[in-house]
C-alpha positions as CSV (number, residue, x, y, z in Angstrom):
1,M,8.5,91.8,5.2
2,S,11.4,91.0,2.9
3,F,14.7,89.5,4.2
4,L,16.6,92.7,3.6
5,A,14.0,94.8,5.5
6,T,14.2,92.4,8.4
7,V,18.0,92.6,8.5
8,R,17.8,96.4,8.3
9,C,15.3,96.5,11.1
10,W,17.5,94.2,13.2
11,A,20.6,96.4,12.6
12,H,18.7,99.5,13.7
13,Q,17.6,97.7,16.9
14,L,21.1,96.5,17.5
15,K,22.5,100.1,17.1
16,R,19.8,101.4,19.5
17,D,20.7,98.7,22.0
18,V,24.4,99.4,21.9
19,V,23.7,103.1,22.6
20,T,21.3,102.0,25.4
21,V,23.9,99.9,27.0
22,Y,26.3,102.8,26.8
23,F,23.9,105.1,28.6
24,A,23.0,102.3,31.1
25,A,26.6,101.8,32.1
26,R,26.7,105.5,33.0
27,H,23.4,105.6,34.7
28,P,23.6,106.1,38.5
29,A,20.9,103.5,39.3
30,T,22.7,100.7,37.4
31,P,24.3,98.1,39.7
32,Y,28.0,98.0,39.7
33,W,28.3,94.4,38.6
34,L,26.1,95.2,35.6
35,R,28.3,98.2,34.7
36,L,31.3,95.8,34.7
37,L,29.4,93.4,32.5
38,A,28.5,96.2,30.1
39,L,32.1,97.3,30.1
40,L,33.3,93.8,29.3
41,V,30.8,93.4,26.4
42,A,31.8,96.8,25.0
43,A,35.5,96.0,25.4
44,Y,35.1,92.7,23.6
45,A,33.2,94.4,20.8
46,L,35.9,97.0,20.3
47,S,38.9,94.7,20.9
48,P,40.9,93.4,18.0
49,I,41.4,90.1,19.9
50,D,38.7,87.5,19.3
51,L,38.1,84.2,20.9
52,I,38.1,82.6,17.5
53,P,40.3,84.5,14.9
54,D,38.4,85.9,12.0
55,F,40.6,84.1,9.4
56,V,39.2,80.7,10.5
57,P,36.6,79.8,7.8
58,L,33.0,80.2,8.9
59,L,33.8,80.0,12.7
60,G,35.7,83.3,12.7
61,Y,32.6,85.4,12.6
62,V,30.5,83.2,14.8
63,D,31.7,84.9,17.9
64,D,31.0,88.3,16.5
65,L,27.5,87.3,15.3
66,L,26.5,85.4,18.4
67,L,28.5,86.5,21.4
68,L,28.1,90.2,21.0
69,P,24.3,90.2,20.6
70,L,24.0,87.6,23.4
71,G,26.1,89.9,25.7
72,L,24.0,92.9,24.8
73,L,20.8,90.8,25.5
74,L,22.2,89.7,28.8
75,V,22.9,93.3,29.9
76,L,19.5,94.5,28.7
77,R,17.7,91.7,30.5
78,C,19.4,92.4,33.8
79,L,18.8,96.1,33.8
80,P,16.1,97.4,36.1
81,P,13.0,98.4,34.0
82,A,13.1,102.0,35.0
83,V,16.8,102.4,34.0
84,L,16.1,100.5,30.7
85,A,13.2,102.8,29.8
86,A,15.2,106.0,30.6
87,C,18.2,104.8,28.7
88,R,16.2,103.7,25.7
89,A,14.5,107.1,25.6
90,Q,17.9,108.8,25.8
91,A,19.3,106.6,23.0
92,A,16.2,107.2,20.8
93,A,16.6,111.0,21.3
94,L,20.3,110.7,20.4
95,L,19.7,108.6,17.3
96,T,16.8,110.7,15.9
97,R,18.4,114.1,16.3
98,P,19.4,115.8,13.0
99,R,23.0,115.4,12.1
100,S,24.9,117.9,10.0
101,G,27.8,117.0,7.8
102,G,26.1,115.0,5.1
103,D,28.0,117.1,2.5
104,R,31.4,116.4,4.2
105,W,32.1,113.3,2.0
106,P,33.2,115.3,-1.1
107,V,35.3,117.6,1.1
108,A,37.0,114.5,2.6
109,V,37.7,113.1,-0.8
110,R,39.2,116.3,-2.1
111,R,41.4,116.7,0.9
112,A,42.6,113.1,0.6
113,G,43.3,113.6,-3.1
114,A,45.2,116.8,-2.3
115,G,47.2,114.9,0.3
116,V,48.1,112.2,-2.2
117,V,49.3,114.8,-4.7
118,R,51.4,116.6,-2.1
119,L,52.9,113.3,-1.0
120,A,53.7,112.4,-4.6
121,A,55.2,115.9,-5.2
122,L,57.5,115.5,-2.2
123,S,58.4,111.9,-2.9
124,F,59.4,112.1,-6.6
125,P,62.1,114.6,-7.7
126,S,60.7,114.7,-11.2
127,A,57.2,115.6,-9.9
128,Q,58.8,118.2,-7.7
129,L,60.6,119.8,-10.6
130,F,57.5,119.7,-12.7
131,L,55.4,121.4,-10.0
132,T,58.0,123.9,-9.4
133,A,58.3,124.8,-13.0
134,A,54.5,124.8,-13.5
135,F,53.6,127.0,-10.6
136,S,56.5,129.3,-10.3
137,A,56.3,130.8,-13.9
138,P,53.0,132.6,-13.4
139,V,54.3,134.1,-10.2
140,R,57.3,135.6,-11.9
141,A,55.1,137.0,-14.7
142,R,52.8,138.7,-12.2
143,R,55.8,140.2,-10.4
144,S,57.2,141.6,-13.6
145,R,54.0,143.4,-14.5
146,R,54.1,145.5,-11.4
């Protein structure tokens, strides 16, 4: 297996494990101390505050690359086997279901572009005058034909 394929496989497993920990934290058979640990790992993952700031060269990402996978591993190792199996099955079902919206990317780009044009039209008086002159003339012509 190539290095890229290995990293891709590891990333998919990490994604599955994050979803598994989410479901395990909500499972009724999970001990409360383990729920708290899962909450702390998730809060650290989503928090903008790091133990070592990211702008520190080389050490900034060490906490993200080591502490988060180790926290996930600790939560997964401490889970009861039945809960782990049920949560992994639930996570696999969630991650393999078909998702719609693959064609939403062009729509989002068009909407963002239209928003930028509107913002520019409202911000600059010269653009406002141009757009007013460009789009109001055909309306007057249509009204006069009636």
